[in-house]
PDB file as gemmi writes it, atoms N, CA and C in Angstrom:
CRYST1    1.000    1.000    1.000  90.00  90.00  90.00 P 1                      
ATOM      1  N   MET A   1       0.835  -1.183   0.000  1.00  0.00           N  
ATOM      2  CA  MET A   1       0.000   0.000   0.000  1.00  0.00           C  
ATOM      3  C   MET A   1       0.881   1.250   0.000  1.00  0.00           C  
ATOM      4  N   THR A   2       0.492   2.206  -0.792  1.00  0.00           N  
ATOM      5  CA  THR A   2       1.238   3.444  -0.931  1.00  0.00           C  
ATOM      6  C   THR A   2       0.873   4.406   0.194  1.00  0.00           C  
ATOM      7  N   SER A   3       1.885   5.053   0.763  1.00  0.00           N  
ATOM      8  CA  SER A   3       1.640   5.973   1.883  1.00  0.00           C  
ATOM      9  C   SER A   3       0.842   7.200   1.429  1.00  0.00           C  
ATOM     10  N   LYS A   4       0.169   7.795   2.393  1.00  0.00           N  
ATOM     11  CA  LYS A   4      -0.613   9.005   2.128  1.00  0.00           C  
ATOM     12  C   LYS A   4       0.288  10.126   1.621  1.00  0.00           C  
ATOM     13  N   LYS A   5       1.495  10.202   2.139  1.00  0.00           N  
ATOM     14  CA  LYS A   5       2.451  11.236   1.739  1.00  0.00           C  
ATOM     15  C   LYS A   5       2.799  11.116   0.246  1.00  0.00           C  
ATOM     16  N   ILE A   6       3.034   9.896  -0.203  1.00  0.00           N  
ATOM     17  CA  ILE A   6       3.339   9.677  -1.622  1.00  0.00           C  
ATOM     18  C   ILE A   6       2.119   9.990  -2.477  1.00  0.00           C  
ATOM     19  N   ILE A   7       0.957   9.512  -2.059  1.00  0.00           N  
ATOM     20  CA  ILE A   7      -0.270   9.750  -2.826  1.00  0.00           C  
ATOM     21  C   ILE A   7      -0.514  11.243  -2.988  1.00  0.00           C  
ATOM     22  N   GLU A   8      -0.365  12.002  -1.919  1.00  0.00           N  
ATOM     23  CA  GLU A   8      -0.579  13.441  -1.994  1.00  0.00           C  
ATOM     24  C   GLU A   8       0.388  14.109  -2.959  1.00  0.00           C  
ATOM     25  N   ARG A   9       1.640  13.664  -2.976  1.00  0.00           N  
ATOM     26  CA  ARG A   9       2.630  14.266  -3.887  1.00  0.00           C  
ATOM     27  C   ARG A   9       2.326  13.912  -5.331  1.00  0.00           C  
ATOM     28  N   LEU A  10       1.948  12.672  -5.592  1.00  0.00           N  
ATOM     29  CA  LEU A  10       1.664  12.264  -6.964  1.00  0.00           C  
ATOM     30  C   LEU A  10       0.418  12.940  -7.518  1.00  0.00           C  
ATOM     31  N   GLN A  11      -0.472  13.368  -6.667  1.00  0.00           N  
ATOM     32  CA  GLN A  11      -1.674  14.062  -7.118  1.00  0.00           C  
ATOM     33  C   GLN A  11      -1.393  15.519  -7.486  1.00  0.00           C  
ATOM     34  N   GLN A  12      -0.226  16.007  -7.111  1.00  0.00           N  
ATOM     35  CA  GLN A  12       0.180  17.348  -7.516  1.00  0.00           C  
ATOM     36  C   GLN A  12       0.691  17.304  -8.957  1.00  0.00           C  
ATOM     37  N   LEU A  13       1.039  18.455  -9.478  1.00  0.00           N  
ATOM     38  CA  LEU A  13       1.493  18.553 -10.870  1.00  0.00           C  
ATOM     39  C   LEU A  13       2.975  18.905 -10.944  1.00  0.00           C  
ATOM     40  N   ASP A  14       3.506  18.758 -12.148  1.00  0.00           N  
ATOM     41  CA  ASP A  14       4.857  19.199 -12.501  1.00  0.00           C  
ATOM     42  C   ASP A  14       5.961  18.469 -11.744  1.00  0.00           C  
ATOM     43  N   TRP A  15       5.936  17.153 -11.818  1.00  0.00           N  
ATOM     44  CA  TRP A  15       6.954  16.303 -11.216  1.00  0.00           C  
ATOM     45  C   TRP A  15       7.324  15.205 -12.213  1.00  0.00           C  
ATOM     46  N   TYR A  16       8.465  14.579 -11.962  1.00  0.00           N  
ATOM     47  CA  TYR A  16       8.815  13.367 -12.706  1.00  0.00           C  
ATOM     48  C   TYR A  16       9.670  12.466 -11.828  1.00  0.00           C  
ATOM     49  N   VAL A  17       9.646  11.180 -12.185  1.00  0.00           N  
ATOM     50  CA  VAL A  17      10.470  10.168 -11.537  1.00  0.00           C  
ATOM     51  C   VAL A  17      11.225   9.438 -12.633  1.00  0.00           C  
ATOM     52  N   GLU A  18      12.521   9.275 -12.440  1.00  0.00           N  
ATOM     53  CA  GLU A  18      13.339   8.525 -13.391  1.00  0.00           C  
ATOM     54  C   GLU A  18      13.288   7.047 -13.020  1.00  0.00           C  
ATOM     55  N   CYS A  19      12.878   6.231 -13.966  1.00  0.00           N  
ATOM     56  CA  CYS A  19      12.789   4.778 -13.765  1.00  0.00           C  
ATOM     57  C   CYS A  19      13.871   4.113 -14.617  1.00  0.00           C  
ATOM     58  N   LYS A  20      14.818   3.478 -13.954  1.00  0.00           N  
ATOM     59  CA  LYS A  20      15.928   2.841 -14.654  1.00  0.00           C  
ATOM     60  C   LYS A  20      15.670   1.369 -14.943  1.00  0.00           C  
ATOM     61  N   THR A  21      14.733   0.774 -14.220  1.00  0.00           N  
ATOM     62  CA  THR A  21      14.439  -0.657 -14.393  1.00  0.00           C  
ATOM     63  C   THR A  21      12.928  -0.854 -14.511  1.00  0.00           C  
ATOM     64  N   GLU A  22      12.541  -2.018 -14.985  1.00  0.00           N  
ATOM     65  CA  GLU A  22      11.121  -2.354 -15.062  1.00  0.00           C  
ATOM     66  C   GLU A  22      10.502  -2.399 -13.667  1.00  0.00           C  
ATOM     67  N   HIS A  23      11.273  -2.823 -12.677  1.00  0.00           N  
ATOM     68  CA  HIS A  23      10.770  -2.866 -11.303  1.00  0.00           C  
ATOM     69  C   HIS A  23      10.460  -1.456 -10.796  1.00  0.00           C  
ATOM     70  N   GLU A  24      11.360  -0.506 -11.031  1.00  0.00           N  
ATOM     71  CA  GLU A  24      11.109   0.877 -10.624  1.00  0.00           C  
ATOM     72  C   GLU A  24       9.885   1.440 -11.338  1.00  0.00           C  
ATOM     73  N   LEU A  25       9.763   1.140 -12.623  1.00  0.00           N  
ATOM     74  CA  LEU A  25       8.604   1.584 -13.393  1.00  0.00           C  
ATOM     75  C   LEU A  25       7.315   1.043 -12.778  1.00  0.00           C  
ATOM     76  N   ALA A  26       7.311  -0.227 -12.429  1.00  0.00           N  
ATOM     77  CA  ALA A  26       6.128  -0.839 -11.816  1.00  0.00           C  
ATOM     78  C   ALA A  26       5.795  -0.179 -10.482  1.00  0.00           C  
ATOM     79  N   LEU A  27       6.801   0.142  -9.687  1.00  0.00           N  
ATOM     80  CA  LEU A  27       6.561   0.804  -8.403  1.00  0.00           C  
ATOM     81  C   LEU A  27       5.902   2.166  -8.603  1.00  0.00           C  
ATOM     82  N   VAL A  28       6.391   2.932  -9.559  1.00  0.00           N  
ATOM     83  CA  VAL A  28       5.831   4.254  -9.821  1.00  0.00           C  
ATOM     84  C   VAL A  28       4.399   4.132 -10.334  1.00  0.00           C  
ATOM     85  N   LEU A  29       4.184   3.259 -11.295  1.00  0.00           N  
ATOM     86  CA  LEU A  29       2.846   3.119 -11.870  1.00  0.00           C  
ATOM     87  C   LEU A  29       1.837   2.585 -10.855  1.00  0.00           C  
ATOM     88  N   ASN A  30       2.255   1.672 -10.011  1.00  0.00           N  
ATOM     89  CA  ASN A  30       1.353   1.172  -8.967  1.00  0.00           C  
ATOM     90  C   ASN A  30       1.008   2.274  -7.973  1.00  0.00           C  
ATOM     91  N   ALA A  31       1.984   3.114  -7.630  1.00  0.00           N  
ATOM     92  CA  ALA A  31       1.718   4.234  -6.726  1.00  0.00           C  
ATOM     93  C   ALA A  31       0.755   5.221  -7.387  1.00  0.00           C  
ATOM     94  N   CYS A  32       0.913   5.448  -8.677  1.00  0.00           N  
ATOM     95  CA  CYS A  32      -0.006   6.333  -9.396  1.00  0.00           C  
ATOM     96  C   CYS A  32      -1.413   5.737  -9.415  1.00  0.00           C  
ATOM     97  N   LEU A  33      -1.495   4.445  -9.555  1.00  0.00           N  
ATOM     98  CA  LEU A  33      -2.792   3.773  -9.495  1.00  0.00           C  
ATOM     99  C   LEU A  33      -3.447   3.992  -8.138  1.00  0.00           C  
ATOM    100  N   ASP A  34      -2.673   3.822  -7.067  1.00  0.00           N  
ATOM    101  CA  ASP A  34      -3.193   4.058  -5.713  1.00  0.00           C  
ATOM    102  C   ASP A  34      -3.608   5.517  -5.517  1.00  0.00           C  
ATOM    103  N   ALA A  35      -2.908   6.435  -6.190  1.00  0.00           N  
ATOM    104  CA  ALA A  35      -3.205   7.867  -6.069  1.00  0.00           C  
ATOM    105  C   ALA A  35      -4.311   8.310  -7.022  1.00  0.00           C  
ATOM    106  N   ASP A  36      -4.829   7.373  -7.805  1.00  0.00           N  
ATOM    107  CA  ASP A  36      -5.869   7.668  -8.795  1.00  0.00           C  
ATOM    108  C   ASP A  36      -5.398   8.702  -9.812  1.00  0.00           C  
ATOM    109  N   VAL A  37      -4.138   8.579 -10.207  1.00  0.00           N  
ATOM    110  CA  VAL A  37      -3.538   9.434 -11.226  1.00  0.00           C  
ATOM    111  C   VAL A  37      -3.324   8.565 -12.456  1.00  0.00           C  
ATOM    112  N   GLY A  38      -3.950   8.940 -13.565  1.00  0.00           N  
ATOM    113  CA  GLY A  38      -3.858   8.139 -14.778  1.00  0.00           C  
ATOM    114  C   GLY A  38      -3.301   8.930 -15.940  1.00  0.00           C  
ATOM    115  N   TRP A  39      -3.357   8.319 -17.094  1.00  0.00           N  
ATOM    116  CA  TRP A  39      -2.888   8.957 -18.325  1.00  0.00           C  
ATOM    117  C   TRP A  39      -3.866  10.049 -18.726  1.00  0.00           C  
ATOM    118  N   SER A  40      -3.497  10.877 -19.658  1.00  0.00           N  
ATOM    119  CA  SER A  40      -4.327  12.011 -20.053  1.00  0.00           C  
ATOM    120  C   SER A  40      -5.695  11.581 -20.578  1.00  0.00           C  
ATOM    121  N   ASN A  41      -5.798  10.376 -21.101  1.00  0.00           N  
ATOM    122  CA  ASN A  41      -7.078   9.883 -21.609  1.00  0.00           C  
ATOM    123  C   ASN A  41      -7.873   9.171 -20.516  1.00  0.00           C  
ATOM    124  N   ARG A  42      -7.454   9.352 -19.265  1.00  0.00           N  
ATOM    125  CA  ARG A  42      -8.112   8.802 -18.073  1.00  0.00           C  
ATOM    126  C   ARG A  42      -7.969   7.292 -17.935  1.00  0.00           C  
ATOM    127  N   VAL A  43      -7.093   6.706 -18.722  1.00  0.00           N  
ATOM    128  CA  VAL A  43      -6.819   5.279 -18.614  1.00  0.00           C  
ATOM    129  C   VAL A  43      -5.935   5.049 -17.396  1.00  0.00           C  
ATOM    130  N   SER A  44      -6.114   3.928 -16.738  1.00  0.00           N  
ATOM    131  CA  SER A  44      -5.363   3.569 -15.540  1.00  0.00           C  
ATOM    132  C   SER A  44      -3.856   3.676 -15.759  1.00  0.00           C  
ATOM    133  N   ALA A  45      -3.153   4.104 -14.730  1.00  0.00           N  
ATOM    134  CA  ALA A  45      -1.702   4.292 -14.807  1.00  0.00           C  
ATOM    135  C   ALA A  45      -0.982   3.010 -15.218  1.00  0.00           C  
ATOM    136  N   ILE A  46      -1.414   1.889 -14.707  1.00  0.00           N  
ATOM    137  CA  ILE A  46      -0.712   0.626 -14.930  1.00  0.00           C  
ATOM    138  C   ILE A  46      -0.955   0.056 -16.331  1.00  0.00           C  
ATOM    139  N   SER A  47      -1.946   0.559 -17.049  1.00  0.00           N  
ATOM    140  CA  SER A  47      -2.370  -0.029 -18.318  1.00  0.00           C  
ATOM    141  C   SER A  47      -1.279  -0.084 -19.392  1.00  0.00           C  
ATOM    142  N   LEU A  48      -0.340   0.825 -19.384  1.00  0.00           N  
ATOM    143  CA  LEU A  48       0.698   0.865 -20.425  1.00  0.00           C  
ATOM    144  C   LEU A  48       2.033   0.290 -19.968  1.00  0.00           C  
ATOM    145  N   LYS A  49       2.041  -0.347 -18.817  1.00  0.00           N  
ATOM    146  CA  LYS A  49       3.300  -0.810 -18.214  1.00  0.00           C  
ATOM    147  C   LYS A  49       4.200  -1.561 -19.198  1.00  0.00           C  
ATOM    148  N   TYR A  50       3.641  -2.454 -19.977  1.00  0.00           N  
ATOM    149  CA  TYR A  50       4.463  -3.300 -20.847  1.00  0.00           C  
ATOM    150  C   TYR A  50       4.851  -2.626 -22.159  1.00  0.00           C  
ATOM    151  N   SER A  51       4.318  -1.459 -22.423  1.00  0.00           N  
ATOM    152  CA  SER A  51       4.691  -0.765 -23.652  1.00  0.00           C  
ATOM    153  C   SER A  51       5.599   0.435 -23.412  1.00  0.00           C  
ATOM    154  N   ILE A  52       6.011   0.636 -22.159  1.00  0.00           N  
ATOM    155  CA  ILE A  52       6.909   1.750 -21.837  1.00  0.00           C  
ATOM    156  C   ILE A  52       8.334   1.221 -21.734  1.00  0.00           C  
ATOM    157  N   PRO A  53       9.219   1.697 -22.603  1.00  0.00           N  
ATOM    158  CA  PRO A  53      10.611   1.239 -22.532  1.00  0.00           C  
ATOM    159  C   PRO A  53      11.347   1.874 -21.364  1.00  0.00           C  
ATOM    160  N   VAL A  54      12.243   1.109 -20.766  1.00  0.00           N  
ATOM    161  CA  VAL A  54      13.085   1.654 -19.696  1.00  0.00           C  
ATOM    162  C   VAL A  54      14.516   1.730 -20.207  1.00  0.00           C  
ATOM    163  N   PRO A  55      15.292   2.679 -19.753  1.00  0.00           N  
ATOM    164  CA  PRO A  55      14.973   3.715 -18.772  1.00  0.00           C  
ATOM    165  C   PRO A  55      14.000   4.737 -19.359  1.00  0.00           C  
ATOM    166  N   THR A  56      13.221   5.335 -18.475  1.00  0.00           N  
ATOM    167  CA  THR A  56      12.241   6.342 -18.891  1.00  0.00           C  
ATOM    168  C   THR A  56      11.949   7.296 -17.737  1.00  0.00           C  
ATOM    169  N   LEU A  57      11.330   8.386 -18.077  1.00  0.00           N  
ATOM    170  CA  LEU A  57      10.831   9.325 -17.086  1.00  0.00           C  
ATOM    171  C   LEU A  57       9.311   9.219 -17.097  1.00  0.00           C  
ATOM    172  N   ILE A  58       8.726   9.167 -15.917  1.00  0.00           N  
ATOM    173  CA  ILE A  58       7.274   9.201 -15.771  1.00  0.00           C  
ATOM    174  C   ILE A  58       6.969  10.481 -15.009  1.00  0.00           C  
ATOM    175  N   GLY A  59       6.016  11.246 -15.491  1.00  0.00           N  
ATOM    176  CA  GLY A  59       5.716  12.494 -14.818  1.00  0.00           C  
ATOM    177  C   GLY A  59       4.278  12.924 -14.981  1.00  0.00           C  
ATOM    178  N   ARG A  60       3.985  14.027 -14.334  1.00  0.00           N  
ATOM    179  CA  ARG A  60       2.661  14.635 -14.422  1.00  0.00           C  
ATOM    180  C   ARG A  60       2.872  16.130 -14.585  1.00  0.00           C  
ATOM    181  N   SER A  61       2.119  16.727 -15.495  1.00  0.00           N  
ATOM    182  CA  SER A  61       2.400  18.099 -15.875  1.00  0.00           C  
ATOM    183  C   SER A  61       1.155  18.960 -15.936  1.00  0.00           C  
ATOM    184  N   SER A  62       1.313  20.207 -15.626  1.00  0.00           N  
ATOM    185  CA  SER A  62       0.240  21.183 -15.854  1.00  0.00           C  
ATOM    186  C   SER A  62       0.318  21.706 -17.290  1.00  0.00           C  
ATOM    187  N   ARG A  63       1.368  21.367 -17.998  1.00  0.00           N  
ATOM    188  CA  ARG A  63       1.583  21.878 -19.351  1.00  0.00           C  
ATOM    189  C   ARG A  63       1.141  20.918 -20.441  1.00  0.00           C  
ATOM    190  N   ARG A  64       0.797  19.708 -20.103  1.00  0.00           N  
ATOM    191  CA  ARG A  64       0.482  18.709 -21.120  1.00  0.00           C  
ATOM    192  C   ARG A  64      -0.909  18.145 -20.905  1.00  0.00           C  
ATOM    193  N   TRP A  65      -1.544  17.831 -21.949  1.00  0.00           N  
ATOM    194  CA  TRP A  65      -2.755  17.026 -22.065  1.00  0.00           C  
ATOM    195  C   TRP A  65      -3.533  16.763 -20.778  1.00  0.00           C  
ATOM    196  N   SER A  66      -4.188  17.726 -20.306  1.00  0.00           N  
ATOM    197  CA  SER A  66      -5.153  17.623 -19.198  1.00  0.00           C  
ATOM    198  C   SER A  66      -4.612  16.981 -17.928  1.00  0.00           C  
ATOM    199  N   ASN A  67      -3.422  17.323 -17.551  1.00  0.00           N  
ATOM    200  CA  ASN A  67      -2.848  16.933 -16.263  1.00  0.00           C  
ATOM    201  C   ASN A  67      -2.648  15.430 -16.075  1.00  0.00           C  
ATOM    202  N   GLY A  68      -2.642  14.679 -17.137  1.00  0.00           N  
ATOM    203  CA  GLY A  68      -2.410  13.242 -17.024  1.00  0.00           C  
ATOM    204  C   GLY A  68      -0.934  12.911 -16.974  1.00  0.00           C  
ATOM    205  N   LEU A  69      -0.656  11.646 -16.781  1.00  0.00           N  
ATOM    206  CA  LEU A  69       0.731  11.171 -16.773  1.00  0.00           C  
ATOM    207  C   LEU A  69       1.334  11.243 -18.166  1.00  0.00           C  
ATOM    208  N   TRP A  70       2.633  11.344 -18.219  1.00  0.00           N  
ATOM    209  CA  TRP A  70       3.376  11.258 -19.473  1.00  0.00           C  
ATOM    210  C   TRP A  70       4.619  10.420 -19.225  1.00  0.00           C  
ATOM    211  N   PHE A  71       5.189   9.889 -20.287  1.00  0.00           N  
ATOM    212  CA  PHE A  71       6.485   9.218 -20.181  1.00  0.00           C  
ATOM    213  C   PHE A  71       7.337   9.600 -21.372  1.00  0.00           C  
ATOM    214  N   SER A  72       8.640   9.605 -21.146  1.00  0.00           N  
ATOM    215  CA  SER A  72       9.576   9.953 -22.210  1.00  0.00           C  
ATOM    216  C   SER A  72      10.975   9.520 -21.819  1.00  0.00           C  
ATOM    217  N   ASN A  73      11.746   9.139 -22.801  1.00  0.00           N  
ATOM    218  CA  ASN A  73      13.168   8.894 -22.566  1.00  0.00           C  
ATOM    219  C   ASN A  73      14.008   9.856 -23.394  1.00  0.00           C  
ATOM    220  N   THR A  74      13.360  10.896 -23.909  1.00  0.00           N  
ATOM    221  CA  THR A  74      14.065  11.824 -24.785  1.00  0.00           C  
ATOM    222  C   THR A  74      13.912  13.294 -24.404  1.00  0.00           C  
ATOM    223  N   LEU A  75      13.412  13.596 -23.223  1.00  0.00           N  
ATOM    224  CA  LEU A  75      13.247  15.002 -22.855  1.00  0.00           C  
ATOM    225  C   LEU A  75      14.597  15.675 -22.646  1.00  0.00           C  
ATOM    226  N   ALA A  76      14.718  16.861 -23.172  1.00  0.00           N  
ATOM    227  CA  ALA A  76      15.941  17.634 -23.022  1.00  0.00           C  
ATOM    228  C   ALA A  76      15.958  18.314 -21.654  1.00  0.00           C  
ATOM    229  N   ASP A  77      17.150  18.665 -21.206  1.00  0.00           N  
ATOM    230  CA  ASP A  77      17.290  19.378 -19.932  1.00  0.00           C  
ATOM    231  C   ASP A  77      16.427  20.638 -19.906  1.00  0.00           C  
ATOM    232  N   GLU A  78      16.301  21.285 -21.031  1.00  0.00           N  
ATOM    233  CA  GLU A  78      15.482  22.493 -21.134  1.00  0.00           C  
ATOM    234  C   GLU A  78      14.025  22.179 -20.789  1.00  0.00           C  
ATOM    235  N   ASP A  79      13.517  21.049 -21.238  1.00  0.00           N  
ATOM    236  CA  ASP A  79      12.138  20.649 -20.926  1.00  0.00           C  
ATOM    237  C   ASP A  79      11.993  20.261 -19.456  1.00  0.00           C  
ATOM    238  N   LEU A  80      12.996  19.608 -18.913  1.00  0.00           N  
ATOM    239  CA  LEU A  80      12.924  19.113 -17.538  1.00  0.00           C  
ATOM    240  C   LEU A  80      12.956  20.224 -16.494  1.00  0.00           C  
ATOM    241  N   LYS A  81      13.435  21.389 -16.862  1.00  0.00           N  
ATOM    242  CA  LYS A  81      13.537  22.471 -15.878  1.00  0.00           C  
ATOM    243  C   LYS A  81      12.171  22.925 -15.370  1.00  0.00           C  
ATOM    244  N   HIS A  82      11.108  22.548 -16.055  1.00  0.00           N  
ATOM    245  CA  HIS A  82       9.757  22.911 -15.644  1.00  0.00           C  
ATOM    246  C   HIS A  82       9.182  21.960 -14.596  1.00  0.00           C  
ATOM    247  N   TYR A  83       9.921  20.892 -14.278  1.00  0.00           N  
ATOM    248  CA  TYR A  83       9.409  19.851 -13.390  1.00  0.00           C  
ATOM    249  C   TYR A  83      10.330  19.654 -12.187  1.00  0.00           C  
ATOM    250  N   SER A  84       9.742  19.162 -11.103  1.00  0.00           N  
ATOM    251  CA  SER A  84      10.536  18.776  -9.938  1.00  0.00           C  
ATOM    252  C   SER A  84      10.921  17.309 -10.083  1.00  0.00           C  
ATOM    253  N   ASP A  85      12.185  17.033  -9.933  1.00  0.00           N  
ATOM    254  CA  ASP A  85      12.665  15.652  -9.946  1.00  0.00           C  
ATOM    255  C   ASP A  85      12.427  15.074  -8.550  1.00  0.00           C  
ATOM    256  N   ILE A  86      11.449  14.182  -8.435  1.00  0.00           N  
ATOM    257  CA  ILE A  86      11.130  13.589  -7.131  1.00  0.00           C  
ATOM    258  C   ILE A  86      11.635  12.148  -7.036  1.00  0.00           C  
ATOM    259  N   THR A  87      12.542  11.774  -7.899  1.00  0.00           N  
ATOM    260  CA  THR A  87      13.031  10.396  -7.958  1.00  0.00           C  
ATOM    261  C   THR A  87      13.572   9.916  -6.619  1.00  0.00           C  
ATOM    262  N   ASP A  88      14.581  10.599  -6.089  1.00  0.00           N  
ATOM    263  CA  ASP A  88      15.187  10.161  -4.830  1.00  0.00           C  
ATOM    264  C   ASP A  88      14.172  10.164  -3.695  1.00  0.00           C  
ATOM    265  N   TRP A  89      13.382  11.230  -3.613  1.00  0.00           N  
ATOM    266  CA  TRP A  89      12.369  11.325  -2.572  1.00  0.00           C  
ATOM    267  C   TRP A  89      11.373  10.168  -2.662  1.00  0.00           C  
ATOM    268  N   PHE A  90      10.886   9.888  -3.866  1.00  0.00           N  
ATOM    269  CA  PHE A  90       9.895   8.837  -4.073  1.00  0.00           C  
ATOM    270  C   PHE A  90      10.408   7.483  -3.583  1.00  0.00           C  
ATOM    271  N   PHE A  91      11.589   7.083  -4.026  1.00  0.00           N  
ATOM    272  CA  PHE A  91      12.098   5.758  -3.651  1.00  0.00           C  
ATOM    273  C   PHE A  91      12.496   5.694  -2.175  1.00  0.00           C  
ATOM    274  N   GLU A  92      12.929   6.812  -1.597  1.00  0.00           N  
ATOM    275  CA  GLU A  92      13.196   6.838  -0.161  1.00  0.00           C  
ATOM    276  C   GLU A  92      11.901   6.675   0.636  1.00  0.00           C  
ATOM    277  N   GLU A  93      10.854   7.344   0.214  1.00  0.00           N  
ATOM    278  CA  GLU A  93       9.567   7.230   0.902  1.00  0.00           C  
ATOM    279  C   GLU A  93       9.018   5.812   0.825  1.00  0.00           C  
ATOM    280  N   LEU A  94       9.235   5.143  -0.283  1.00  0.00           N  
ATOM    281  CA  LEU A  94       8.781   3.754  -0.405  1.00  0.00           C  
ATOM    282  C   LEU A  94       9.489   2.841   0.576  1.00  0.00           C  
ATOM    283  N   ARG A  95      10.717   3.145   0.893  1.00  0.00           N  
ATOM    284  CA  ARG A  95      11.507   2.312   1.801  1.00  0.00           C  
ATOM    285  C   ARG A  95      11.070   2.468   3.255  1.00  0.00           C  
ATOM    286  N   LYS A  96      10.372   3.539   3.566  1.00  0.00           N  
ATOM    287  CA  LYS A  96       9.979   3.805   4.967  1.00  0.00           C  
ATOM    288  C   LYS A  96       8.892   2.851   5.432  1.00  0.00           C  
TER     289      LYS A  96                                                      
END                                                                             
């Protein structure tokens, strides 16, 4: 079960988590599922798990498609400056 602290953060906007392995990707997507945060088309977060290549970034934005999740392995540093990198925080919180 995902902590309330993680759920509250994932429900906010303009963040991303770097997923280096399929296991990390699954952890992020499952937490998004628990937080009721899905893709821009309102599809469940976990639904695309097997079609997302790793390493990848998973994020949520106020700038893209109705505040849904996005993923990318090609975002430039210029694009990332608009988001908070919560990678370390996210995985540390999961360990608690």
